[in-house]
C-alpha positions as CSV (number, residue, x, y, z in Angstrom):
1,M,-1.9,25.5,-47.7
2,M,-2.4,29.2,-48.4
3,N,-6.1,28.9,-47.7
4,A,-5.3,27.4,-44.3
5,L,-2.8,30.2,-43.5
6,S,-5.2,32.9,-44.5
7,L,-7.7,31.8,-41.9
8,F,-5.4,33.2,-39.2
9,G,-4.7,36.4,-41.1
10,T,-5.4,40.0,-40.1
11,R,-9.2,39.8,-40.2
12,L,-9.3,36.9,-37.8
13,V,-6.8,38.5,-35.4
14,H,-9.0,41.6,-35.0
15,R,-12.3,39.9,-34.6
16,A,-13.7,40.1,-31.1
17,S,-15.1,36.6,-31.1
18,F,-13.4,33.3,-31.9
19,R,-14.6,31.6,-35.1
20,F,-14.7,27.9,-34.8
21,S,-15.3,27.5,-38.5
22,S,-11.8,28.9,-39.0
23,L,-10.3,26.2,-36.7
24,R,-12.4,23.6,-38.5
25,E,-11.1,24.7,-41.9
26,L,-7.5,25.0,-40.6
27,C,-7.6,21.3,-39.6
28,H,-9.7,20.0,-42.4
29,R,-6.8,19.2,-44.8
30,S,-4.8,17.6,-42.0
31,F,-7.6,15.2,-41.3
32,N,-8.0,14.3,-45.0
33,D,-4.3,13.4,-45.2
34,G,-5.4,9.9,-44.1
35,D,-4.0,9.9,-40.6
36,K,-5.2,6.6,-39.3
37,S,-2.4,6.0,-36.8
38,D,-2.7,6.3,-33.1
39,N,1.0,7.2,-32.8
40,G,1.6,10.2,-30.6
41,F,-2.0,10.6,-29.6
42,H,-1.1,10.0,-25.9
43,H,0.2,13.6,-25.9
44,I,-3.5,14.6,-26.4
45,E,-5.3,12.0,-24.2
46,D,-2.9,11.8,-21.3
47,P,-3.5,15.4,-20.1
48,L,-7.2,14.9,-20.4
49,K,-7.0,11.6,-18.6
50,K,-5.1,13.3,-15.8
51,F,-7.7,16.1,-15.6
52,C,-9.0,14.6,-12.4
53,G,-6.6,12.2,-11.0
54,Y,-7.3,9.4,-8.5
55,S,-5.1,7.9,-5.8
56,D,-5.5,5.3,-3.1
57,S,-3.1,7.3,-0.9
58,E,-6.0,8.9,0.9
59,D,-5.8,6.0,3.3
60,V,-3.0,7.9,5.0
61,L,-5.4,10.7,5.6
62,D,-8.0,8.3,7.0
63,E,-5.3,7.0,9.4
64,K,-5.3,10.4,11.2
65,V,-9.0,9.9,11.9
66,N,-8.6,6.4,13.2
67,E,-5.6,7.5,15.3
68,S,-7.7,9.9,17.3
69,R,-9.9,7.0,18.5
70,R,-7.1,4.8,19.6
71,P,-5.8,4.5,23.2
72,K,-2.2,5.7,23.7
73,G,0.6,3.2,24.1
74,C,-0.8,0.6,21.6
75,F,2.5,0.3,19.7
76,S,6.1,0.7,20.5
77,A,7.5,4.2,20.3
78,R,11.0,2.8,19.7
79,R,10.4,2.4,16.0
80,P,9.1,5.0,13.6
81,F,5.4,4.4,12.8
82,L,5.9,3.8,9.1
83,Q,8.6,1.2,9.7
84,T,6.4,-0.5,12.2
85,V,3.6,-0.7,9.6
86,R,5.8,-2.1,7.0
87,V,7.2,-4.8,9.3
88,D,3.6,-5.7,10.4
89,A,2.5,-5.9,6.7
90,R,5.3,-8.3,5.9
91,N,4.3,-10.5,8.8
92,V,0.7,-10.5,7.7
93,L,1.7,-11.5,4.1
94,E,3.8,-14.3,5.5
95,I,0.9,-15.6,7.5
96,L,-1.5,-15.4,4.5
97,Q,0.9,-17.4,2.4
98,Q,0.8,-20.2,4.9
99,D,-3.0,-20.4,4.7
100,G,-4.4,-23.8,3.9
101,P,-5.9,-27.0,5.3
102,G,-5.1,-27.3,9.0
103,Y,-3.9,-23.7,9.3
104,D,-6.1,-20.9,10.7
105,A,-4.8,-17.7,9.2
106,K,-7.3,-15.5,11.0
107,A,-6.3,-16.9,14.4
108,A,-2.6,-16.5,13.5
109,L,-3.3,-12.9,12.5
110,S,-5.0,-12.2,15.8
111,E,-2.0,-13.7,17.7
112,L,0.3,-11.1,16.1
113,E,-1.4,-8.4,18.2
114,I,-0.7,-5.9,15.5
115,R,-2.2,-2.5,15.2
116,V,-4.7,-2.5,12.4
117,S,-4.9,0.9,10.6
118,G,-5.8,2.3,7.3
119,L,-2.1,2.4,6.3
120,L,-1.5,-1.2,7.3
121,V,-4.5,-2.4,5.3
122,R,-3.3,-0.5,2.3
123,E,0.3,-1.9,2.6
124,V,-1.1,-5.5,2.8
125,L,-3.5,-5.1,-0.1
126,V,-0.9,-3.4,-2.3
127,G,1.5,-6.2,-1.4
128,I,-1.1,-8.7,-2.5
129,L,-1.6,-6.8,-5.8
130,R,2.1,-7.1,-6.4
131,N,2.0,-10.9,-5.8
132,L,-0.8,-11.6,-8.3
133,N,0.2,-13.7,-11.2
134,F,-1.4,-16.1,-13.6
135,A,-0.6,-19.1,-11.4
136,S,-1.9,-17.9,-8.1
137,K,-4.2,-14.9,-8.7
138,T,-7.3,-16.7,-7.6
139,R,-5.7,-17.9,-4.4
140,W,-4.3,-14.4,-3.6
141,A,-7.7,-12.8,-4.2
142,K,-9.2,-15.2,-1.6
143,L,-6.4,-14.4,0.8
144,G,-6.8,-10.7,0.2
145,Y,-10.5,-10.9,1.0
146,K,-9.9,-13.0,4.1
147,F,-7.5,-10.3,5.4
148,F,-10.0,-7.6,4.4
149,V,-12.8,-9.3,6.4
150,W,-10.5,-9.9,9.4
151,S,-9.2,-6.4,9.5
152,G,-12.7,-4.9,9.2
153,Q,-13.6,-6.8,12.4
154,Q,-10.8,-5.3,14.5
155,E,-11.4,-2.7,17.2
156,Y,-10.7,0.9,16.5
157,Y,-10.6,0.3,12.7
158,K,-13.2,0.8,10.0
159,H,-12.8,0.2,6.3
160,T,-12.7,3.3,4.1
161,A,-13.8,3.7,0.5
162,N,-10.2,3.5,-0.5
163,S,-9.7,0.1,1.2
164,Y,-12.8,-1.1,-0.7
165,H,-11.3,0.2,-3.9
166,L,-8.0,-1.7,-3.3
167,I,-9.8,-5.0,-2.7
168,M,-11.9,-4.4,-5.8
169,K,-8.7,-3.9,-7.8
170,I,-7.4,-7.3,-6.5
171,F,-10.7,-8.9,-7.6
172,A,-10.4,-7.1,-10.9
173,E,-6.8,-8.3,-11.5
174,S,-8.0,-11.8,-10.6
175,E,-11.0,-11.6,-13.0
176,E,-13.4,-12.3,-10.1
177,Y,-16.1,-10.1,-11.6
178,K,-19.0,-11.3,-9.6
179,A,-17.1,-10.9,-6.3
180,M,-16.1,-7.4,-7.4
181,W,-19.8,-6.4,-8.0
182,R,-20.7,-7.8,-4.6
183,L,-18.1,-5.6,-3.0
184,V,-19.7,-2.6,-4.7
185,D,-23.0,-3.5,-3.2
186,E,-21.4,-4.1,0.2
187,M,-19.6,-0.7,0.0
188,I,-22.9,1.1,-0.7
189,E,-24.7,-0.8,2.1
190,N,-22.0,0.3,4.5
191,G,-22.6,3.9,3.7
192,F,-20.0,4.6,1.0
193,P,-21.4,5.9,-2.2
194,S,-19.9,4.6,-5.4
195,T,-17.6,7.3,-6.9
196,A,-15.8,8.1,-10.1
197,R,-12.9,6.1,-8.8
198,T,-15.3,3.1,-8.3
199,F,-16.5,3.4,-11.8
200,N,-13.0,3.7,-13.1
201,I,-12.0,0.4,-11.5
202,L,-15.1,-1.4,-12.8
203,I,-14.9,0.0,-16.3
204,C,-11.2,-0.7,-16.8
205,T,-11.9,-4.3,-15.8
206,C,-15.2,-4.9,-17.4
207,G,-14.2,-3.1,-20.6
208,E,-11.6,-5.7,-21.3
209,A,-14.2,-8.4,-20.5
210,G,-16.7,-7.0,-22.9
211,L,-19.1,-5.9,-20.2
212,A,-18.4,-2.1,-20.4
213,R,-21.9,-1.3,-21.7
214,K,-23.5,-3.0,-18.7
215,V,-21.3,-1.0,-16.2
216,V,-22.2,2.3,-17.9
217,E,-25.9,1.5,-17.8
218,R,-25.8,0.7,-14.1
219,F,-24.0,3.9,-13.2
220,I,-26.2,6.0,-15.3
221,K,-29.2,4.7,-13.5
222,S,-27.5,4.6,-10.0
223,K,-28.9,7.0,-7.4
224,T,-25.8,6.5,-5.1
225,F,-23.2,7.5,-7.7
226,N,-21.1,10.3,-6.2
227,Y,-19.4,11.7,-9.3
228,R,-17.2,14.4,-7.7
229,P,-15.0,16.2,-8.8
230,F,-16.9,16.2,-12.1
231,K,-19.7,18.5,-13.1
232,N,-22.1,15.6,-13.6
233,S,-22.2,11.8,-13.8
234,Y,-21.8,11.8,-17.6
235,N,-18.5,13.6,-17.5
236,A,-17.2,11.2,-14.8
237,I,-18.2,8.3,-17.1
238,L,-16.8,9.8,-20.2
239,H,-13.5,10.6,-18.5
240,S,-13.2,7.0,-17.4
241,L,-14.1,5.6,-20.8
242,L,-11.4,7.8,-22.3
243,A,-8.8,6.2,-20.0
244,I,-9.5,2.8,-21.5
245,N,-9.9,4.0,-25.1
246,Q,-13.6,3.0,-25.3
247,Y,-14.3,5.5,-28.1
248,K,-17.5,3.9,-29.5
249,L,-18.9,3.8,-26.0
250,I,-18.0,7.4,-25.5
251,E,-20.2,8.2,-28.5
252,W,-23.1,6.2,-27.0
253,V,-22.8,7.9,-23.6
254,Y,-22.6,11.3,-25.3
255,Q,-25.8,10.8,-27.2
256,H,-27.5,9.4,-24.1
257,M,-26.4,12.5,-22.2
258,L,-28.0,14.8,-24.8
259,A,-31.2,12.7,-24.9
260,E,-31.5,13.1,-21.1
261,G,-31.3,16.9,-21.4
262,Y,-27.7,17.4,-20.1
263,S,-25.7,20.2,-21.7
264,P,-22.0,19.4,-22.6
265,D,-19.3,21.6,-21.2
266,I,-15.7,22.1,-22.5
267,L,-14.5,18.8,-20.9
268,T,-17.4,16.9,-22.6
269,Y,-16.6,18.4,-25.9
270,N,-12.9,17.7,-25.7
271,I,-13.4,14.0,-24.8
272,A,-16.1,13.6,-27.6
273,M,-13.7,15.3,-30.1
274,C,-11.0,12.8,-29.1
275,A,-13.3,9.9,-29.7
276,K,-14.5,11.2,-33.1
277,Y,-10.9,11.8,-34.2
278,R,-9.8,8.3,-33.1
279,L,-12.7,6.7,-34.9
280,G,-11.9,8.6,-38.0
281,K,-15.3,10.5,-38.1
282,L,-13.8,13.7,-39.2
283,D,-17.0,15.5,-40.3
284,Q,-18.5,14.8,-36.9
285,F,-15.3,16.2,-35.3
286,H,-15.7,19.4,-37.3
287,R,-19.3,19.7,-36.3
288,L,-18.5,19.3,-32.6
289,L,-15.9,22.1,-32.9
290,D,-18.5,24.3,-34.6
291,E,-21.1,23.4,-31.9
292,M,-18.7,24.4,-29.2
293,G,-18.5,27.9,-30.6
294,R,-22.2,28.2,-31.1
295,N,-22.8,27.2,-27.5
296,G,-20.4,29.9,-26.3
297,F,-17.4,27.8,-25.4
298,S,-13.9,29.0,-26.3
299,P,-11.1,26.5,-26.9
300,D,-9.2,25.7,-23.8
301,F,-5.8,24.2,-23.0
302,H,-6.8,20.8,-24.2
303,T,-8.7,21.9,-27.3
304,Y,-5.7,23.7,-28.6
305,N,-3.5,20.7,-27.8
306,I,-5.8,18.5,-30.0
307,L,-5.7,21.0,-32.9
308,L,-1.9,21.2,-32.7
309,H,-1.7,17.4,-32.8
310,V,-3.8,17.4,-36.0
311,L,-1.6,20.1,-37.6
312,G,1.6,18.4,-36.6
313,K,0.6,14.9,-37.9
314,G,-0.7,16.6,-41.0
315,D,2.7,18.3,-41.5
316,K,1.3,21.8,-41.5
317,P,4.0,23.8,-39.7
318,L,3.0,27.2,-41.0
319,A,-0.6,26.8,-40.0
320,A,0.5,25.5,-36.6
321,L,2.7,28.6,-36.2
322,N,-0.4,30.8,-36.9
323,L,-2.4,28.8,-34.4
324,L,0.3,29.4,-31.7
325,K,0.2,33.1,-32.5
326,H,-3.5,33.1,-32.2
327,M,-3.4,31.4,-28.8
328,K,-1.2,34.3,-27.5
329,E,-3.6,36.9,-29.0
330,V,-6.5,35.4,-27.1
331,G,-4.6,35.4,-23.9
332,L,-3.5,31.7,-23.7
333,D,0.3,31.3,-23.8
334,P,1.4,28.0,-25.3
335,T,3.0,25.7,-22.8
336,V,5.7,23.1,-23.1
337,L,3.0,20.5,-23.6
338,H,1.6,22.4,-26.6
339,F,5.0,22.6,-28.2
340,T,5.8,19.0,-27.4
341,T,2.5,17.8,-29.0
342,L,3.3,19.8,-32.1
343,I,6.9,18.7,-32.3
344,D,5.9,15.0,-31.8
345,G,3.4,15.2,-34.6
346,L,5.8,16.9,-37.0
347,S,8.5,14.3,-36.1
348,R,6.1,11.5,-37.0
349,A,5.4,13.2,-40.2
350,G,9.1,13.2,-40.9
351,N,9.6,17.0,-40.8
352,L,12.6,17.3,-38.6
353,D,13.5,20.8,-39.8
354,A,10.1,22.0,-38.5
355,C,10.7,20.2,-35.3
356,N,14.0,22.0,-34.8
357,Y,12.4,25.3,-35.7
358,F,9.7,25.0,-33.0
359,F,12.2,23.6,-30.5
360,D,14.3,26.7,-30.9
361,E,11.1,28.9,-31.0
362,M,9.9,27.7,-27.7
363,K,13.2,28.5,-26.0
364,K,13.1,32.0,-27.5
365,T,9.8,32.5,-25.8
366,R,11.3,31.3,-22.5
367,C,9.1,28.2,-22.6
368,M,12.0,25.8,-21.7
369,P,11.8,22.2,-22.9
370,D,11.3,19.5,-20.2
371,V,12.5,15.9,-20.2
372,V,9.5,14.8,-22.3
373,C,10.1,17.4,-25.0
374,Y,13.8,16.6,-25.2
375,T,13.0,12.9,-25.5
376,V,10.6,13.6,-28.3
377,M,13.3,15.5,-30.2
378,I,15.9,12.7,-29.5
379,T,13.4,10.1,-30.7
380,G,12.7,11.9,-33.9
381,Y,16.4,12.1,-34.8
382,A,17.2,8.6,-33.6
383,V,14.5,7.0,-35.7
384,A,15.6,9.1,-38.7
385,G,19.1,7.7,-38.3
386,E,20.6,11.1,-37.4
387,L,22.4,9.8,-34.4
388,E,24.8,12.7,-34.0
389,K,21.9,15.2,-33.7
390,A,20.2,13.0,-31.2
391,R,23.4,12.9,-29.2
392,D,23.7,16.7,-29.3
393,I,20.2,17.1,-27.9
394,F,20.9,14.4,-25.3
395,D,24.0,16.3,-24.2
396,E,22.2,19.6,-24.1
397,M,19.5,18.0,-22.0
398,T,21.9,16.8,-19.3
399,I,23.9,20.1,-19.4
400,R,20.7,21.9,-18.6
401,G,20.1,19.7,-15.6
402,H,17.4,17.4,-17.0
403,L,18.0,13.8,-16.0
404,P,17.2,11.4,-18.9
405,N,14.4,9.0,-18.0
406,V,13.8,5.5,-19.2
407,F,12.1,6.6,-22.4
408,T,15.0,8.9,-23.2
409,Y,17.5,6.1,-22.8
410,N,15.3,3.7,-24.8
411,S,15.3,6.2,-27.7
412,M,19.1,6.5,-27.6
413,I,19.5,2.8,-27.4
414,R,17.2,2.3,-30.3
415,G,19.1,4.9,-32.3
416,L,22.4,3.3,-31.5
417,C,21.0,-0.1,-32.6
418,I,19.7,1.4,-35.9
419,A,23.2,2.8,-36.5
420,G,24.8,-0.6,-35.8
421,K,26.6,0.6,-32.7
422,F,25.6,-2.3,-30.5
423,E,28.5,-2.1,-28.0
424,E,27.6,1.5,-27.3
425,A,23.9,0.5,-26.9
426,C,24.9,-2.1,-24.3
427,S,27.1,0.4,-22.5
428,M,24.2,2.8,-22.4
429,L,22.1,0.1,-20.6
430,K,24.8,0.1,-17.8
431,E,25.1,3.9,-17.9
432,M,21.4,4.4,-17.2
433,E,21.6,2.1,-14.2
434,S,24.7,3.9,-12.9
435,R,22.7,7.2,-13.0
436,G,19.9,5.6,-11.0
437,C,17.5,5.0,-13.9
438,N,16.4,1.4,-13.9
439,P,15.7,-0.1,-17.4
440,N,12.1,-1.2,-17.9
441,F,11.1,-4.2,-20.0
442,V,10.8,-2.1,-23.2
443,V,14.4,-1.1,-22.9
444,Y,15.6,-4.7,-22.6
445,S,13.2,-5.8,-25.4
446,T,14.5,-3.1,-27.7
447,L,18.1,-4.1,-27.2
448,V,17.5,-7.8,-27.4
449,S,15.3,-7.6,-30.5
450,N,17.8,-5.4,-32.4
451,L,20.7,-7.7,-31.4
452,R,18.8,-10.8,-32.6
453,N,17.8,-9.1,-35.9
454,A,21.5,-8.3,-36.5
455,G,22.4,-11.9,-35.9
456,K,24.1,-11.2,-32.6
457,L,22.4,-14.1,-30.8
458,S,25.0,-14.6,-28.0
459,E,24.9,-10.9,-27.2
460,A,21.1,-11.0,-27.1
461,H,21.1,-13.9,-24.7
462,E,23.7,-12.2,-22.6
463,V,21.3,-9.2,-22.2
464,I,18.4,-11.5,-21.3
465,R,20.7,-13.3,-18.7
466,Y,21.7,-10.0,-17.2
467,M,18.0,-8.9,-17.0
468,V,17.0,-12.2,-15.2
469,E,20.0,-12.0,-12.8
470,K,18.9,-8.5,-11.9
471,G,15.6,-10.1,-10.8
472,Q,13.6,-8.1,-13.3
473,Y,10.9,-9.2,-15.8
474,A,11.8,-12.9,-15.8
475,H,8.1,-13.7,-16.3
476,L,8.1,-11.6,-19.5
477,V,11.1,-13.1,-21.2
478,S,9.0,-15.2,-23.6
479,K,7.4,-12.0,-24.9
480,I,10.7,-10.7,-26.3
481,K,10.6,-10.7,-30.1
482,G,12.5,-13.7,-31.5
483,Y,13.2,-15.3,-28.1
484,K,13.6,-19.0,-27.9
485,R,14.4,-20.8,-24.7
486,C,17.8,-22.4,-24.8
């Protein structure tokens, strides 16, 4: 430990350049502690995954373009535009559901005389995505494509890249891989280059189907791949692979990138380091860290977050403290995410005293905890059976104006169950709803599983009945641990 601490001593502080070998040595012992778990790594990967976000909401922007082409008076001014679109979308979905032998859905759609717009197309396709299930996904995929073709033939409307992406997602969810690839070709033929968003949809689907390597090879060779907002196509590909945890494929793409003469940037290094860490290739992780320094790259926000995760999971609070000090000395103030990452790691290492120290330390530096940080602290104490401390932090959180989210409540419910306080746990389920926080399936599953494990079968079935009556997650009931249909 003293060796690790000395690396951030006086000599390092006064050096003009940052020494990556110091960071490597600081983390080395943490790696060798045998941290094979994925627990908590989302605090590292999620910020990287959100580095360049995607959204299908750009259809709304496309609507403004289409609106300028349309003659005035095409729709009633008595109802707000958005309400009109939603009503029209519901009518479209009802017609599509009736499609079958003897019923011409396209003719029925035309008889509606509705205004086809980018927003309407998006509402209908998103509605279809919500309707997909194991019993009807193929049928809904066909209905979605029928509407897609029909809407694309209407006057004053032209499909956008985002509408193509939505119908691709429908095919992806329906496992219609060949149809999805045909859509990519059609999109390109119609003048829309494949983008990082296109790749992301394909890789998320084909990765699960074992076809990820083929997708990557196609996009590497593609001349129509528009990889904005990334520096190059390789970063776009690496970023998408990180989103679906394809760590071995990240290694392959990284080596292919180097062989093609492309130089890594800080994003490339951070993603590659994540992959090496997850694969347990610690020496290669260290080499990448050193290579970053030799190539003139200083650690950024994400690099420090990775290193704090390593130190937290390795239960190295003093070394982490020195790293936080070093961050300030090089002009990068630690954020709430950095503290949360560290606290989460220390919590999983069982060092709640260190968690409490850094929790207080961040508030002293006016880096105020957010709902995620409070939830991490609550979870640590709840899992350790220190329910009163978890309650104190929960109360502090609400007093400071932070509304507990579904993860906060799940941690408290889990802690109450661990302490055998099942009535309070069930009451908290109702409390979260009264505060406008709807329980997700994990919350119900946590409560039911703990009730069953405690032999409280009737109470467990009462929670399941309540969940079903609320119209939520009925199709997932069989996945609850220990559930048996009565």
